[in-house]
Every structure is written in C-alpha cells, then in structure tokens.
C-alpha positions in Angstrom: 0.1 0.0 0.0 1.1 3.5 -0.8 0.2 6.5 1.4 0.7 10.1 0.5 1.4 12.3 3.5 1.0 16.1 3.0 3.3 17.9 5.4 5.4 14.8 5.8 8.3 17.0 7.1 6.2 18.7 9.8 5.9 17.9 13.6 3.3 15.1 13.3 4.1 14.2 9.7 7.7 13.1 10.6 6.3 10.8 13.3 3.6 9.5 11.0 6.1 8.8 8.1 8.2 6.7 10.7 5.3 4.7 11.7 4.1 4.0 8.2 7.5 2.8 7.2 7.7 0.6 10.3 4.4 -1.0 9.1 6.0 -1.7 5.7 4.2 1.0 3.8 5.5 2.9 0.9 5.3 6.7 1.7 5.0 9.7 -0.6 5.9 12.9 1.3 4.2 15.9 -0.3 5.9 19.1 1.1 6.1 22.7 0.0 9.8 22.9 1.0 12.4 20.9 -0.7 13.4 17.8 1.2 15.3 14.5 0.6 14.9 11.4 2.6 17.3 8.5 1.9 15.4 5.9 3.5 14.0 3.0 1.3 10.2 3.3 1.0 10.1 7.2 1.0 9.6 9.4 -2.0 9.7 13.2 -1.4 7.7 15.4 -3.7 8.0 19.2 -3.8 4.6 21.0 -4.3 1.9 23.3 -3.1 -1.5 22.1 -1.9 -3.1 24.6 -4.4 -1.4 22.9 -7.4 -4.0 20.4 -8.4 -2.1 19.3 -11.6 0.9 18.6 -9.4 -1.1 16.8 -6.9 -2.9 14.6 -9.5 0.2 13.8 -11.2 1.8 12.7 -8.0 -1.2 10.5 -7.0 -1.3 8.8 -10.4 2.6 8.5 -10.9 3.1 6.7 -7.6 -0.1 4.8 -7.4 -1.3 6.3 -4.2 -3.9 4.4 -2.3 -4.8 6.9 0.5 -3.9 10.3 1.8 -3.2 11.5 5.3 -3.6 15.3 5.1 -1.5 16.9 7.8 -0.3 20.1 6.1 -1.4 23.6 6.6 -1.2 26.5 9.0 -1.3 24.8 12.3 -1.3 27.5 14.9 -4.6 29.0 16.1 -3.1 32.2 17.5 -1.4 32.9 14.2 -4.7 32.8 12.4 -5.8 35.9 14.5 -3.0 37.8 13.0 -3.1 36.2 9.5 -6.8 35.2 8.8 -6.7 35.4 5.0 -3.4 33.4 4.8 -4.7 30.8 7.3 -8.0 30.3 5.3 -6.2 29.9 2.0 -3.8 27.4 3.3 -6.2 25.4 5.4 -9.6 25.6 3.6 -8.6 26.2 0.0 -5.6 23.9 0.2 -7.7 21.2 1.8 -10.4 21.5 -1.0 -7.6 21.0 -3.5 -6.5 17.8 -1.9 -10.0 16.4 -1.9 -10.5 17.4 -5.5 -7.2 15.9 -6.8 -8.1 12.7 -4.9 -11.6 12.6 -6.6 -10.0 13.1 -9.9 -7.6 10.2 -9.5 -9.9 7.7 -7.7 -8.3 8.0 -4.2 -11.2 7.5 -1.9 -9.8 7.4 1.7 -8.5 10.6 3.1 -7.6 11.3 6.7 -8.1 15.1 7.5 -6.5 16.6 10.5 -9.2 18.7 12.1 -8.9 20.1 15.5 -10.5 20.7 19.0 -10.6 24.3 17.7 -13.4 23.4 15.4 -15.7 23.3 18.5 -14.8 26.6 20.1 -16.0 27.1 23.8 -17.9 24.1 25.2 -20.2 24.9 28.1 -22.0 21.7 28.6 -20.6 19.2 31.1 -18.1 16.6 29.9 -17.1 14.3 28.7 -18.7 15.0 25.4 -18.9 12.9 22.2 -18.4 13.9 18.6 -22.0 15.0 18.2 -21.4 18.3 20.1 -22.1 21.3 17.7 -19.1 23.1 16.3 -18.9 26.8 17.2 -15.3 28.0 16.3 -14.0 31.3 17.8 -11.0 31.6 15.4 -10.4 31.7 11.7 -8.3 28.5 12.3 -11.3 26.8 13.9 -13.5 27.9 10.9 -11.1 26.3 8.5 -11.2 23.0 10.4 -15.0 23.0 10.3 -14.8 23.8 6.6 -12.5 20.7 6.1 -14.9 18.6 7.9 -18.0 19.9 6.0 -16.3 19.6 2.7 -15.3 16.0 3.6 -19.0 15.3 4.3 -20.0 16.7 0.9 -17.4 14.8 -1.0 -18.4 11.6 0.8 -22.0 12.1 -0.1 -21.6 13.3 -3.7 -18.6 11.3 -4.8 -18.7 8.2 -2.7 -15.4 9.1 -1.1 -14.2 8.0 2.5 -12.9 11.2 4.1 -12.5 10.8 7.9 -11.7 13.8 10.2 -9.7 13.7 13.4 -10.4 16.4 16.0 -7.0 16.4 17.6 -6.3 18.2 20.9 -3.1 19.9 22.0 -0.2 18.0 20.5 3.2 17.9 22.2 6.5 15.8 22.1 9.8 15.8 20.6 10.1 18.0 17.5 7.7 20.7 18.5 9.5 23.9 17.6 6.4 26.1 17.3 5.4 28.2 20.2 3.5 26.3 22.9 2.5 26.7 26.5 4.3 23.4 27.4 7.3 24.3 25.4 7.6 27.7 27.1 7.1 26.1 30.6 9.8 23.5 29.9 12.3 26.0 28.5 12.0 28.3 31.4 12.4 25.4 33.9 15.6 24.2 32.0 17.0 27.7 32.1 16.2 28.0 35.8 14.1 31.0 35.0 10.8 31.7 36.6 7.6 31.1 34.4 4.9 33.7 35.1 1.3 33.7 34.0 -1.0 36.5 35.4 -3.9 34.3 34.9 -4.7 30.8 33.4 -4.1 28.3 36.1 -7.6 26.8 35.9 -7.6 26.5 32.1 -7.8 22.8 31.1 -5.9 21.2 28.3 -6.2 17.6 26.7 -2.5 17.2 25.8 -1.8 14.3 23.4 1.6 12.9 22.5 2.7 13.2 18.9 3.1 9.4 18.4 -0.5 8.8 19.6 -1.7 11.3 17.0 0.4 9.4 14.3 -1.1 6.2 15.5 -4.8 7.6 15.2 -4.1 8.8 11.7 -2.6 5.6 10.6 -5.5 3.6 12.0 -8.0 6.0 10.4 -6.4 5.6 7.0 -6.8 1.8 7.1 -9.8 0.8 9.1 -12.8 -0.3 7.1 -16.5 0.3 7.7 -16.2 3.4 9.9 -19.6 4.3 11.5 -19.1 8.1 11.4 -17.0 10.8 9.7 -15.4 12.5 12.7 -13.4 11.1 15.7 -11.8 12.6 18.7 -8.1 12.2 19.3 -6.7 13.1 22.7 -4.4 11.7 25.3 -7.3 10.7 27.4 -7.0 13.0 30.3 -7.8 16.7 31.0 -5.1 18.7 33.0 -5.3 22.3 34.3 -2.4 24.6 33.9 -2.0 24.4 37.6 -1.7 20.5 37.5 0.7 20.6 34.6 2.9 23.0 36.5 3.0 20.6 39.4 4.0 17.8 37.1 6.7 19.8 35.5 8.0 20.9 38.9 8.5 17.2 39.7 10.4 16.5 36.5 12.3 19.8 36.6 13.2 20.5 40.4 14.8 23.9 39.5 11.6 25.1 37.8 9.7 28.1 39.3 6.0 28.7 38.3 4.1 31.7 39.3 0.6 31.3 37.7 -2.5 33.0 38.7 -6.1 31.5 38.7 -8.5 32.0 35.9 -8.5 31.3 32.2 -6.2 32.0 29.3 -7.3 34.7 26.9 -7.7 33.7 23.2 -8.0 30.0 24.1 -11.1 28.0 23.9 -12.5 26.6 27.1 -13.3 22.9 26.7 -14.3 19.9 28.7 -12.9 16.4 28.3 -13.6 14.4 25.2 -15.1 10.9 25.1 -12.8 8.6 23.3 -15.1 5.6 23.2 -16.1 5.9 19.6 -12.4 6.3 18.6 -11.7 3.1 20.5 -14.6 1.2 19.1 -14.1 2.1 15.4 -10.5 2.8 15.0 -9.0 0.8 17.8 -7.4 4.0 19.1 -6.3 4.0 22.7 -3.6 6.6 23.8 -0.4 5.0 25.0 1.4 7.8 26.3 0.8 9.1 29.8 1.6 12.8 30.1 4.5 12.4 32.5 6.2 9.8 30.2 5.7 12.1 27.2 6.9 15.2 29.0 10.1 13.4 29.8 10.7 12.8 26.1 10.0 16.4 25.3 12.2 17.6 28.0 15.1 15.3 26.7 14.6 16.6 23.1 14.6 20.3 24.2 17.6 19.8 26.4 19.6 18.1 23.6 18.6 20.4 20.6 19.0 23.7 22.5 21.8 22.7 24.8 19.8 23.7 27.9 
C-alpha cells in the first residue's frame, strides 16, 4: 500500500512517516519545502497544496492508495494575525487535496481537524463527537470547513474522508510556540515562568506518536460508522496541574501562575474517546509524565539547555 502524507516533514508528519515505514508502507511525502529522505520506501515530492495538476500527477505516478492530510497553518493564535493566509492554506488547500483525490480515484483521506473546530464548550463533559461546532477563530473555521467539505465529497462522490479532531499535541520535534514548550524551557534555564492568569484553564494534551497512530489507523480501518473522531491523550489537565507535574520533573523550575483562564484560548471539557476506540482501535499509549520526559530530553539536547 502507498500512502501520501501532506506535510510529511512537519511535526506530526515526521512521526507518521516513521510509523508507516515501520508498518511496511510505501510513503510519498508531499511538502512545500524541498526535502530529501534517503530511506527506502520514501519518495519526497515538492509541491503546493493549491497545485491540483501537481497533486494529481503525484497521486497517479506513484499509485497512491490513500492520503493523510496533515499540512496547513497549524497555529490557532497565528490565524488571529493572518486570517486570510490561514483560510487560504487550510480551507482552499484542503479542497484542492480532496479534488485531486476525486479526480484520480483515491477514496480514503484522513483530514487533520482540531478541537478548535468546536470553540468554547459549556455543557458538562465528557462530550461525544455530536457536539455542535462553534469555532471562535479563523483557524477553527477552516477546520469546520474541512470537515463539511469532507462530508459533501463523501455524499456526492462516494469518497471516504474521515476527520480527526485532535487536541493539544506535544512531544519531541515541537518547535512552534506552545505553552508546554515555554514552561519547559523556562524550567531548564532556571528562570521563573509567570502567568498572570490561566491556572484553571484545562488542556487535553496528546503525545505526537499517539496522534500518528490514530491517523494511521483511520487511514486503514474499514466500515467506519461516522466521519469525525476525537483524538486526545485521554486526560484533561489544568495549567496548575501541569505546572505541578513539570516541577516534579524539573526541580529547579519556578512557576508563578494566577487563577482563571487564558485569553484567546477556547475553554473545553474532556472528550469521550469511546467511539475512537470502538471504530479505530485507538487507545492513547503515552501518559503525560512519560511524554513530557521525552519532550524535555529533546529540548535539552537540541537547544543545549
């Protein structure tokens, strides 16, 4: 089987490619930046999501069986500053991937949606996938658009597009700005980490390898009963609780965090993973403490901290 991974050089994409290769898959990495991967079983293709002729040629030339679509603008806060760019990359780019797949007969696509598609959730948790999306950012809107476009393509063209609503991803290789990364780096430097408010804000952290596993399972599982599935680490942690755990792993760390919630972040309750387990066989394997140890090791090694 041959899988095309858009954004194969990205944070989750790299881990996903590793897993697919370990499973004996042939992988086509489709990236906007030039890359070379010397490993057997990997072909790196340079191209833009908007370039439908390039996409269709790639899908046809390499006999692609399925697509895992990870590429796009992946930072919700950045969409506040760059709404048009975010919409073009995430909504228009996703539509191009769907259309190229339709034109070449590739039916199964795994779309990387996000918890941000839901916005603020006020009902008690845990919630199931039927909760109504109400995004608060352009980034969240693009994820809803990708889900709805997938539903339309499934209905109109008998495709098999499945969307994964993924929570806050962490782990080795995460270079983009993140709360966890900032907290870890401050602790490694022996500097105080200060937040005026936000200690009560809850996060559902999920380790990058668990996300890759969920995507791989969604790309191969037959007879799915729904289009959208939750992917999280299984637990919900407040910033206060996260700081306590990091203080255990980084004894020199100093956290000064006030109560309340983080501005510009959605407030969400815990997601119910029972349907993801039932249909995909997805069960998160990485406890937060174990995953944080790996991320700390990676930051310490790559940044000499």
